[in-house]
N, C-alpha and C positions, 0 to 999 in steps of 0.2 A: 596689479597689472592683469588685464584680460588677455588670455591667450587666444591667438587666431583659431578659427574653426579648423584649419588644416592641421594644427597641432593637436587639438582635441580629437579630431578624427584619427590621427596617428595613434594617440593614446588608446582609443577604443580598439583599434586593430591589434595593438600590443596585448591588451587585456584578453581579447578573444584567443589569440595565439597562446598566451600563457595558460589560460584555463584549459584549452584543448590539450596542451602538453602536461597539464597538472603541475605547473611550476608556479613559484611565487618570487616576486622581485622585492628588493630593498634598494633604496637610493641613498647616496652620499653626495650632498650638494654643497657647493660653496657659492660661486657667482650667480647661480640660478636661484638660490635662496628658497628651495623647496618647491619650485615650479614644476619639476618633473613629477614629484609625488602628488602635487596639486592637480596636474593634468590627468594623472592616472586615477586619483580618487574622485575626480569630478564625475566619473561614470558611476551610475548606480550598480551595485553588486561587485564593486572593485575589490572588496575585502577577500574575495575568493582567490585573488591573484597578487595582492599587494600586502607585503609583510609590514612595511613602514618606511620611514625615511629619517635621515640625519641631515640637519642643516648645520654644517660646520664651517661657519664663515671665518672664524679666527683660527690662527695656528694652534692656540691653546685648546680649542674644541676639537680640532683635527687630532691632536695628541690624546686628549682625554676620552673622547667618544669612539674614535676609530683606531687608536693605537699607532698613529703615524709617528715615527721616531723624530725627536727634536733634531738630531744630527742630520737627518734627511732634509728637513725643512731649512736648516741653516745652509747645507751644501747646495741644494738644488732650488730652493724657494718653493713657496706654496703652489705656484703655477708651473708645474713640471710633470713630466711623464712619471717619474719615480713617485711623486706624491699622489697622483691620480691612481696609480696602481695600488699603492698602500691604502688609499681610501676605499677602493673597491674590495680589497682583501679584508680590511677592518670591518666594513659593513657586513660582509658575509659571516665573519667571526662573531659579530655581535647579534646577528639575527639568525638564530638556530632554525627557524622555520622558512627561511628564504633559500632559493636555489640559484638565483641570479642576482648580481649586484651591478649597479652602474654608478660611476663617480664622475663628477664634473668640477673642475677648478679652473678659473680663468680671470680675465680682466675685462669686465663689462663696460667700464668707463663711467663718466667721461674722463675721470682722472685715474691715476694709478699706473699708467703705462710708462714704458721706457723704450729706448732704442732696441734693447735686447728682447723685451717682453711688451709689445705694444698693446694698446687697447684693442680688443677684439680677439686676442689670443685665448684659446680655450683648449685645455687638455681633458680628454675623456678616458675612462677605463671601464671595461665590462668584464665580468668574471662569472662563470658558471661552475658550480661545485664539480670537482673532478676534472676540470679542464684548465688549461693555462689561460691566465688573464691576457687581455690585449688592450693596448692603448692607442689613441689617435690624437693627433694635433690638428686643430683647425683655426683658421683666421676668418672671422666674420666681420662684415662691413656694417656700417650704420651706427646709430646711437645705442645707448644702454638698453632700451626696450627691444630694439631689433637684434642686438647681440644675444640677449637672454632668450628671446623667442627662438632664434636659430639654434641655440645651444640645446634647448629643450627638445626641439625636433630631432636634432642629431642624436641625442642621448636615447630617445625612444627608438630610433632606427637601430642603434647598436644593441639594445635589448632584444628587439625583434630578430636580429641576426643570431642571437644565442638560443632562440627557441627551436 
């Protein structure tokens, strides 16, 4: 998937802000499949502000890589506020050199949605060391590509808000 110029421009803005603040970011992604990390590392010199990223598409990977408790996944489901927050926390725990984490978990479609959790539903969480994490729920319109691109843009905006 090729990200729109507006998303790549937002990633550039995030990198400039992170570098100016001497902060580093780590991503924990599910439905975006690494696109946030990809947008950030698309920029030359991004290693100054990007620690790395986790693509934890399956529940097993969320547990193994990020320490998301199985009980939480069973109770709330992967697409939930609780899991997004746990992903953000786990990413920061796993990346000692990161200061900010952003997590994304959602249903990009075209399948997988339900009445309770429709296609386009995405949960985000952002966390900066020493601060309380915050989560946001968004509903995005369009097909899989549009949902994922909008999710990347929103995640970048959340990171910028923590700088």
